C-alpha positions as CSV (number, residue, x, y, z in Angstrom):
1,M,126.6,123.6,133.2
2,L,125.5,126.6,131.2
3,Y,127.8,125.6,128.4
4,S,125.9,122.2,128.0
5,Y,122.5,124.0,127.8
6,L,123.8,126.5,125.2
7,K,125.3,123.6,123.2
8,A,122.1,121.6,123.3
9,L,120.1,124.7,122.1
10,H,122.6,125.3,119.4
11,I,122.3,121.7,118.1
12,I,118.5,121.9,118.3
13,F,118.3,125.0,116.1
14,I,121.0,123.7,113.7
15,V,118.7,120.6,113.2
16,T,115.6,122.8,112.6
17,W,117.6,125.2,110.3
18,F,118.8,122.3,108.2
19,A,115.3,120.9,108.0
20,G,114.3,124.1,106.3
21,L,117.4,124.2,104.1
22,F,116.6,120.7,102.9
23,Y,112.9,121.1,102.3
24,M,112.9,124.6,100.8
25,P,114.6,123.6,97.5
26,R,112.1,120.7,97.2
27,L,109.3,123.2,97.3
28,F,111.1,125.3,94.7
29,I,111.3,122.2,92.5
30,Y,107.6,121.4,93.0
31,N,106.7,125.0,92.2
32,V,108.7,125.0,89.0
33,E,107.2,121.7,87.9
34,A,103.7,123.1,88.5
35,L,104.3,125.4,85.6
36,Y,103.7,122.5,83.3
37,K,100.3,121.7,84.7
38,P,97.0,122.9,83.2
39,D,96.0,126.5,84.1
40,G,93.6,125.9,87.0
41,I,95.8,123.3,88.6
42,R,98.9,125.3,88.1
43,Q,97.5,128.3,89.8
44,A,96.2,126.3,92.8
45,L,99.5,124.5,93.2
46,Q,101.6,127.6,92.9
47,E,99.5,129.4,95.4
48,Q,99.8,126.5,97.8
49,F,103.5,126.1,97.3
50,T,104.1,129.8,97.8
51,L,102.2,129.7,101.1
52,M,104.1,126.6,102.2
53,M,107.5,128.2,101.2
54,K,106.7,131.4,103.1
55,R,105.6,129.6,106.3
56,L,108.6,127.3,106.2
57,W,111.1,130.0,105.5
58,Y,109.8,132.7,107.9
59,G,108.3,130.5,110.5
60,I,111.1,127.9,110.9
61,T,114.2,128.4,108.7
62,W,115.0,132.1,109.4
63,P,114.3,131.9,113.1
64,S,116.4,128.7,113.4
65,A,119.3,130.3,111.4
66,I,119.3,133.3,113.8
67,L,119.0,131.2,116.9
68,S,121.8,128.9,115.7
69,L,124.0,131.9,115.2
70,I,123.1,133.4,118.7
71,F,123.7,130.1,120.5
72,G,126.8,129.2,118.5
73,S,128.3,132.6,119.2
74,S,127.4,132.3,122.9
75,L,129.3,129.0,123.0
76,L,132.5,130.7,121.6
77,F,132.4,133.2,124.4
78,S,131.2,131.0,127.2
79,P,133.5,131.0,130.3
80,D,133.5,127.2,130.0
81,Y,135.1,127.2,126.6
82,K,138.3,129.2,126.3
83,W,139.3,128.4,122.7
84,Y,141.0,131.8,122.3
85,L,143.6,130.9,124.9
86,N,145.0,128.2,122.6
87,L,145.2,130.2,119.4
88,L,148.7,129.2,118.7
89,D,148.0,125.5,119.3
90,S,146.6,123.3,116.7
91,E,143.3,122.6,118.4
92,P,141.2,125.6,117.4
93,Q,142.2,125.2,113.7
94,W,139.2,122.9,113.1
95,L,137.0,125.6,114.5
96,F,138.2,128.2,112.1
97,V,137.7,125.8,109.1
98,K,134.2,125.0,110.5
99,L,133.4,128.8,110.8
100,I,134.4,129.2,107.1
101,F,132.0,126.5,106.1
102,V,129.3,128.1,108.3
103,F,129.9,131.5,106.6
104,F,129.3,129.8,103.2
105,L,126.3,128.0,104.6
106,Y,124.8,131.4,105.4
107,L,125.5,132.6,101.9
108,Y,123.6,129.5,100.7
109,H,120.8,130.4,103.0
110,F,120.7,133.9,101.5
111,S,120.6,132.4,98.0
112,L,117.5,130.4,98.9
113,Q,116.0,133.7,100.2
114,I,116.6,135.2,96.7
115,I,115.0,132.2,94.9
116,L,112.0,132.4,97.3
117,Q,111.5,136.1,96.5
118,Q,111.8,135.4,92.8
119,Q,109.3,132.5,92.8
120,A,106.9,134.4,95.0
121,N,106.9,137.1,92.3
122,G,106.4,134.6,89.5
123,I,110.0,134.7,88.3
124,F,111.4,131.2,87.6
125,K,115.1,131.4,86.7
126,Y,116.1,127.8,87.4
127,T,114.9,124.5,86.0
128,S,113.9,121.7,88.3
129,Q,117.1,119.9,87.5
130,Q,119.2,123.0,88.5
131,L,117.3,123.2,91.7
132,R,117.9,119.5,92.4
133,L,121.6,120.2,92.2
134,W,121.3,123.2,94.4
135,N,119.4,121.2,96.9
136,E,122.5,119.0,97.5
137,V,124.6,121.9,98.6
138,A,123.1,121.8,102.1
139,T,124.0,118.1,102.4
140,I,127.6,118.9,101.5
141,F,127.8,121.6,104.1
142,L,126.1,119.4,106.7
143,I,128.6,116.5,106.2
144,A,131.6,118.8,106.1
145,I,130.6,120.7,109.3
146,V,129.7,117.6,111.3
147,M,132.9,115.8,110.3
148,L,134.9,118.8,111.4
149,V,133.1,119.0,114.7
150,V,133.3,115.3,115.5
151,V,136.6,114.3,114.0
152,K,138.4,117.6,114.5
153,Q,142.1,117.2,113.8
154,S,142.1,113.4,113.5
155,I,141.6,113.8,109.8
156,S,144.1,115.6,107.6
157,L,143.1,118.4,105.3
158,V,144.0,116.4,102.2
159,W,141.9,113.4,103.2
160,G,139.0,115.7,104.3
161,L,139.1,117.4,100.8
162,V,139.3,114.0,99.0
163,G,136.3,112.8,101.0
164,L,134.3,115.9,100.3
165,I,135.1,115.8,96.6
166,T,134.2,112.1,96.5
167,L,130.9,112.9,98.2
168,I,130.2,115.6,95.7
169,A,130.9,113.3,92.8
170,L,128.6,110.6,94.3
171,L,125.8,113.1,94.8
172,M,126.2,114.4,91.2
173,S,126.1,110.8,89.9
174,A,123.0,110.0,91.9
175,I,121.3,113.0,90.5
176,K,122.2,112.0,86.9
177,I,120.9,108.5,87.5
178,Y,117.7,109.8,89.0
179,K,117.2,112.1,86.0
180,S,117.7,109.2,83.6
181,L,115.3,107.0,85.5
182,R,112.7,109.7,85.7
183,S,112.8,110.5,82.0
184,K,112.1,106.8,81.1
């Protein structure tokens, strides 16, 4: 019974964490594009975007990342889920691959923290196009992690990688098409 509540809370905070991870780079993009507005408008936009970024990041994204980690870890060590008893079986392998993706997702999270701090200090190292590409990284992690959790070992490693590479190619193509349509 407790396991179900922990799992529900974990999923809820994963959803809110990803909401922040999806929207944060969009705010970075808007903030960069505000650089090309007239002075008065630029300053007002950048002040507003910086306020929005800080509220989203510190009010939703960081707390959700922490609570996702807490509830996810509590699932691993819940008495109802004894994954560690089957370490030599094939079942927990999907979990280890998922945890590797989650580790890299936290690295992505920290990269957004760095960009936030830079932009809040008036340092703009990335173009809006580069940030659009970076924005898709969360999508790739989301799809990879959800597929692992739902499909588990029903999908081979090779087909999983082929699917992930195909997804990345499709996302990159969509970004290039969007860029060409936007420049017209």
